[in-house]
VEXNU-848844 format. One line per field, with one value per residue (C-alpha): x, y, z; residue number from 1; residue in three letters; chain. Coordinates in steps of 0.1 Angstrom, whole numbers, plus 5000, padded with zeros to 4 digits. Layout:
x	X;...
y	Y;...
z	Z;...
num	NUM;...
residuo	ALA;...
cadena	A;...
end
This chain:
x	2924;2902;2919;2934;2936;2909;2905;2883;2875;2862;2870;2883;2898;2930;2910;2895;2901;2889;2924;2934;2904;2903;2940;2934;2905;2925;2954;2931;2915;2948;2939;2968;2949;2958;2935;2944;2928;2925;2912;2885;2858;2826;2842;2870;2851;2843;2878;2894;2870;2878;2915;2912;2926;2919;2941;2913;2886;2864;2859;2845;2829;2824;2813;2806;2806;2777;2754;2780;2786;2748;2748;2775;2764;2750;2732;2722;2710;2677;2692;2710;2678;2659;2684;2697;2732;2760;2790;2804;2813;2823;2842;2829;2834;2799;2803;2804;2779;2766;2756;2747;2762;2757;2721;2732;2760;2736;2712;2740;2757;2724;2716;2750;2741;2709;2686;2667;2634;2624;2588;2596;2629;2645;2673;2693;2706;2692;2723;2733;2738;2703;2688;2706;2695;2659;2660;2677;2650;2623;2641;2640;2603;2598;2567;2573;2605;2611;2638;2655;2674;2684;2666;2630;2638;2665;2638;2616;2643;2639;2601;2604;2628;2603;2574;2593;2598;2563;2575;2559;2584;2577;2600;2614;2637;2670;2658;2630;2639;2625;2589;2582;2601;2618;2635;2663;2680;2705;2727;2742;2758;2795;2820;2827;2791;2783;2750;2738;2739;2701;2695;2720;2703;2668;2678;2697;2668;2645;2662;2664;2695;2718;2735;2761;2774;2804;2837;2874;2866;2863;2830;2807;2789;2757;2772;2787;2755;2736;2759;2757;2719;2723;2715;2731;2754;2766;2795;2799;2827;2801;2786;2820;2830;2798;2794;2830;2823;2794;2817;2844;2817;2809;2845;2851;2821;2796;2771;2763;2745;2773;2794;2831;2852;2857;2838;2837;2875;2877;2855;2876;2908;2891;2880;2915;2929;2903;2913;2950;2945
y	5097;5123;5144;5178;5193;5217;5238;5264;5256;5279;5297;5324;5317;5338;5366;5344;5356;5323;5308;5337;5337;5299;5298;5324;5304;5271;5288;5303;5269;5251;5228;5216;5219;5235;5254;5261;5273;5255;5267;5243;5248;5228;5206;5195;5193;5155;5146;5168;5155;5119;5125;5136;5111;5105;5135;5158;5167;5191;5217;5252;5258;5292;5301;5282;5250;5252;5233;5206;5202;5199;5171;5150;5153;5121;5140;5177;5200;5218;5250;5232;5215;5248;5266;5238;5250;5236;5257;5232;5196;5174;5144;5113;5076;5072;5101;5139;5156;5189;5221;5256;5281;5311;5314;5313;5337;5363;5359;5361;5391;5410;5400;5413;5446;5448;5435;5404;5408;5419;5420;5427;5427;5432;5413;5427;5399;5365;5342;5314;5337;5352;5318;5320;5356;5346;5318;5341;5368;5341;5330;5367;5368;5383;5371;5392;5398;5419;5405;5429;5414;5419;5388;5378;5342;5344;5356;5326;5302;5316;5310;5274;5284;5310;5286;5262;5291;5305;5338;5357;5369;5400;5405;5438;5448;5465;5490;5500;5489;5499;5495;5496;5506;5478;5482;5459;5454;5426;5430;5397;5412;5404;5431;5439;5442;5475;5493;5524;5555;5560;5524;5529;5561;5547;5518;5540;5565;5537;5539;5513;5493;5479;5446;5443;5407;5413;5416;5422;5445;5478;5498;5490;5517;5508;5510;5544;5558;5544;5561;5593;5592;5589;5552;5526;5501;5467;5451;5414;5407;5400;5372;5358;5357;5342;5316;5305;5301;5278;5259;5255;5241;5215;5207;5203;5183;5180;5200;5234;5244;5236;5267;5265;5266;5303;5312;5349;5350;5328;5352;5382;5364;5358;5394;5406;5384;5399;5434;5425;5409
z	9368;9351;9324;9332;9297;9284;9254;9237;9200;9173;9141;9145;9180;9184;9200;9227;9263;9277;9283;9305;9327;9330;9339;9366;9380;9381;9398;9425;9430;9431;9402;9381;9348;9315;9291;9256;9223;9190;9157;9146;9120;9114;9087;9110;9143;9143;9133;9160;9186;9178;9182;9218;9244;9281;9290;9279;9304;9285;9258;9255;9221;9204;9169;9147;9167;9191;9167;9160;9198;9203;9177;9192;9229;9243;9270;9271;9299;9297;9285;9257;9247;9247;9226;9203;9212;9233;9243;9269;9265;9294;9281;9297;9290;9277;9253;9255;9279;9265;9283;9275;9300;9278;9291;9327;9319;9306;9335;9361;9344;9343;9379;9390;9372;9392;9365;9379;9361;9326;9314;9278;9259;9225;9208;9180;9157;9151;9151;9175;9205;9200;9210;9243;9248;9241;9267;9292;9287;9293;9325;9336;9331;9297;9278;9247;9228;9197;9175;9152;9122;9087;9073;9083;9077;9105;9129;9120;9132;9167;9169;9179;9207;9218;9217;9240;9265;9263;9247;9219;9193;9173;9143;9132;9103;9110;9084;9107;9143;9176;9169;9206;9237;9257;9291;9280;9246;9241;9211;9198;9167;9161;9169;9133;9123;9106;9109;9091;9113;9111;9124;9152;9162;9162;9184;9208;9210;9221;9256;9283;9290;9263;9270;9242;9245;9222;9239;9230;9201;9219;9220;9192;9172;9189;9224;9216;9203;9233;9257;9237;9240;9278;9280;9302;9285;9299;9282;9272;9296;9323;9303;9294;9331;9344;9317;9324;9361;9352;9328;9356;9379;9352;9346;9383;9395;9366;9387;9373;9404;9429;9437;9434;9466;9474;9443;9449;9451;9420;9401;9413;9400;9367;9364;9372;9344;9320;9329;9327;9293
num	1;2;3;4;5;6;7;8;9;10;11;12;13;14;15;16;17;18;19;20;21;22;23;24;25;26;27;28;29;30;31;32;33;34;35;36;37;38;39;40;41;42;43;44;45;46;47;48;49;50;51;52;53;54;55;56;57;58;59;60;61;62;63;64;65;66;67;68;69;70;71;72;73;74;75;76;77;78;79;80;81;82;83;84;85;86;87;88;89;90;91;92;93;94;95;96;97;98;99;100;101;102;103;104;105;106;107;108;109;110;111;112;113;114;115;116;117;118;119;120;121;122;123;124;125;126;127;128;129;130;131;132;133;134;135;136;137;138;139;140;141;142;143;144;145;146;147;148;149;150;151;152;153;154;155;156;157;158;159;160;161;162;163;164;165;166;167;168;169;170;171;172;173;174;175;176;177;178;179;180;181;182;183;184;185;186;187;188;189;190;191;192;193;194;195;196;197;198;199;200;201;202;203;204;205;206;207;208;209;210;211;212;213;214;215;216;217;218;219;220;221;222;223;224;225;226;227;228;229;230;231;232;233;234;235;236;237;238;239;240;241;242;243;244;245;246;247;248;249;250;251;252;253;254;255;256;257;258;259;260;261;262;263;264;265;266;267;268;269;270;271;272;273;274;275;276;277
residuo	MET;PRO;GLY;THR;ARG;LEU;GLU;VAL;TRP;GLY;ASP;PRO;ILE;ALA;HIS;SER;LEU;SER;PRO;ALA;ILE;HIS;ALA;ALA;ALA;TYR;ALA;ARG;LEU;GLY;TRP;ASP;TRP;SER;TYR;GLY;ARG;ARG;ARG;VAL;ASP;GLU;ALA;SER;PHE;ASP;ARG;GLU;LEU;ALA;ARG;LEU;ASP;ALA;ALA;TYR;ARG;GLY;LEU;SER;LEU;THR;MET;PRO;LEU;LYS;GLY;ALA;ALA;PHE;ARG;VAL;ALA;VAL;HIS;ARG;ASP;THR;ARG;ALA;GLU;ALA;THR;GLY;ALA;VAL;ASN;THR;LEU;VAL;LEU;ALA;ALA;ALA;GLY;PRO;LEU;GLY;PHE;ASN;THR;ASP;VAL;GLY;GLY;ILE;VAL;ARG;ALA;LEU;ASP;GLU;ALA;GLY;VAL;ASP;HIS;VAL;ALA;ARG;GLY;ARG;ILE;VAL;GLY;ALA;GLY;ALA;THR;ALA;THR;SER;ALA;LEU;VAL;ALA;LEU;ALA;GLU;LEU;GLY;ALA;ASP;GLU;VAL;GLU;VAL;VAL;ALA;ARG;ARG;PRO;GLU;ALA;ILE;GLU;THR;LEU;ARG;PRO;VAL;ALA;ALA;ARG;CYS;GLY;VAL;VAL;VAL;ARG;GLY;ALA;SER;LEU;ALA;GLN;PRO;ALA;ALA;SER;ASP;ALA;PRO;LEU;THR;ILE;SER;THR;LEU;PRO;GLY;GLY;ALA;GLU;LEU;PRO;GLU;PRO;VAL;VAL;SER;ARG;LEU;ALA;ASP;ALA;GLY;GLY;ILE;LEU;PHE;ASP;VAL;VAL;TYR;GLY;HIS;GLY;ALA;THR;ALA;LEU;ALA;THR;ALA;TRP;GLN;ARG;ALA;GLY;GLY;ARG;VAL;LEU;GLY;GLY;GLU;GLY;MET;LEU;LEU;HIS;GLN;ALA;VAL;LEU;GLN;ILE;ARG;LEU;PHE;GLY;THR;GLY;ASP;VAL;ASP;ALA;PRO;LEU;PRO;GLY;GLU;GLU;ALA;VAL;LEU;ALA;ALA;MET;ARG;GLY;ALA;LEU;VAL;GLY;GLY
cadena	A;A;A;A;A;A;A;A;A;A;A;A;A;A;A;A;A;A;A;A;A;A;A;A;A;A;A;A;A;A;A;A;A;A;A;A;A;A;A;A;A;A;A;A;A;A;A;A;A;A;A;A;A;A;A;A;A;A;A;A;A;A;A;A;A;A;A;A;A;A;A;A;A;A;A;A;A;A;A;A;A;A;A;A;A;A;A;A;A;A;A;A;A;A;A;A;A;A;A;A;A;A;A;A;A;A;A;A;A;A;A;A;A;A;A;A;A;A;A;A;A;A;A;A;A;A;A;A;A;A;A;A;A;A;A;A;A;A;A;A;A;A;A;A;A;A;A;A;A;A;A;A;A;A;A;A;A;A;A;A;A;A;A;A;A;A;A;A;A;A;A;A;A;A;A;A;A;A;A;A;A;A;A;A;A;A;A;A;A;A;A;A;A;A;A;A;A;A;A;A;A;A;A;A;A;A;A;A;A;A;A;A;A;A;A;A;A;A;A;A;A;A;A;A;A;A;A;A;A;A;A;A;A;A;A;A;A;A;A;A;A;A;A;A;A;A;A;A;A;A;A;A;A;A;A;A;A;A;A;A;A;A;A;A;A;A;A;A;A;A;A;A;A;A;A;A;A
end
């Protein structure tokens, strides 16, 4: 019998809203599964993974474990291969199967908000989530993306990802952002990231839509400035919900493209748990 235990791993992890939304989905689906959280860092990842028994069905991975999960996966989907990051492991007899549902979560959240095509985009930040944002923009049709980051070398790590997607990356410093207008800006900065007020203002004044993928930390300084400037802001809860739906598809059948039974009602239950949390 396949396992019924699932967990989200990362460091830190206490803030994660994943247990609440997964529990709501499983209850709606009538699946007698459990979903917990465990604080795991990169140094302990292999050891903790080896300790899992047949009761475990799969794992969700957040910072800083997406690279480690990519490394141990015996099979990876195309989005994982494109980004070099795995946020979902399905535990199989032959070894862990790795998937990236962050890309699909971004695409689905934007589509839900009425954004189904982007010719040009901007990403603020150049960490692990930026790779998923870059691939998502490529899937939405962007052929040029400006990446705004503190360190030029961080931008360079995204260029191989962009090359695989056929996207031209143009780098910009956080000290002098918004070299060109973009209809969509995706901020991948952590919730606690601090930016100088002039930088925040320049980014906000560039206009377009801001998709701030951080969640659970309240409005960021960038989101607040964006709204003050009259811009539209999309919160990261949409990405969280939609990437989780894709994870649950994988945990249920292994097919990321097969909708869940009554998926709209499942998503509504998850959204309700998120609001309630």
